[in-house]
C-alpha positions in Angstrom: 0.0 -0.2 -0.3 2.3 2.4 -1.5 1.8 6.6 0.1 0.0 5.3 3.1 -0.3 7.3 5.6 -2.8 6.9 7.8 -2.9 3.4 10.3 -6.4 3.2 12.2 -6.1 1.1 15.2 -9.9 -0.3 16.5 -8.6 -2.1 19.7 -9.6 -3.1 23.2 -10.0 -0.6 26.4 -7.2 -1.7 28.3 -5.1 -2.5 24.8 -1.9 0.3 23.3 -0.4 1.3 21.1 3.3 2.4 20.8 5.0 4.2 17.7 8.6 5.4 17.3 10.6 6.6 15.2 12.9 3.4 15.2 14.5 0.0 15.6 17.1 1.7 18.8 13.9 3.5 19.7 12.0 1.0 19.8 14.5 -1.6 22.1 14.3 1.4 24.3 10.5 1.2 25.5 10.6 -2.5 25.9 11.6 -2.3 29.3 9.6 0.4 30.8 6.0 -0.2 28.9 5.5 -4.2 28.5 5.1 -6.1 32.1 4.8 -9.6 32.9 0.9 -10.1 31.9 0.9 -8.8 29.0 0.7 -10.1 25.4 2.0 -8.3 22.4 1.9 -8.5 18.8 5.1 -7.0 17.4 4.4 -6.4 13.1 7.8 -6.6 11.5 9.7 -8.3 13.4 12.4 -9.7 10.5 15.0 -12.0 12.2 12.6 -11.6 16.0 16.2 -9.3 17.6 13.9 -7.3 18.4 11.6 -10.2 20.1 13.8 -11.0 22.0 13.8 -8.9 23.9 10.0 -7.7 24.4 10.0 -12.2 24.5 12.2 -10.4 28.2 9.2 -8.8 29.3 6.0 -10.5 28.2 4.8 -12.7 28.8 3.4 -13.2 25.3 4.9 -12.6 21.8 2.5 -13.1 18.8 6.1 -11.8 15.8 4.6 -12.0 12.3 6.5 -10.2 9.3 5.7 -10.8 5.2 9.5 -12.0 5.3 11.0 -15.0 4.3 13.2 -14.2 7.6 10.7 -14.6 10.3 11.6 -18.5 9.9 15.0 -17.2 10.9 13.7 -16.5 14.0 11.5 -19.2 15.2 15.0 -20.9 16.0 15.5 -18.5 18.3 14.3 -21.2 20.9 11.9 -18.8 22.5 9.3 -20.3 24.9 7.1 -17.5 24.9 6.6 -16.0 21.5 5.3 -17.6 18.1 6.6 -16.4 14.8 4.1 -16.4 11.4 4.6 -14.8 7.5 1.2 -13.3 7.6 1.1 -9.8 6.4 -0.1 -6.8 8.8 -2.5 -6.1 6.4 -4.3 -9.4 6.7 -7.1 -8.6 9.9 -8.4 -11.8 9.9 -5.8 -14.5 9.9 -4.1 -11.6 13.1 -7.8 -11.5 14.9 -7.8 -15.6 14.6 -5.3 -15.9 16.8 
């Protein structure tokens, strides 16, 4: 969806969406915003480097990426993370989890 600059998110009242300006800021934010009872959807996880940080703080992580790189991330062996090769725009698939 080239040229898209609007993100619409509908979520439960106890959920939140966090947007950062870069990967380093994103990774630094995780320990301050993710708690031991949180479930996290990470969109664009690539090889799972940031997912590993999230999983250290969260109860559960669903990490998705449309690239085949996500298949490499499964090798990290994170017991509280699930990696899937999904398109983030396929909302029906994500909601089915």
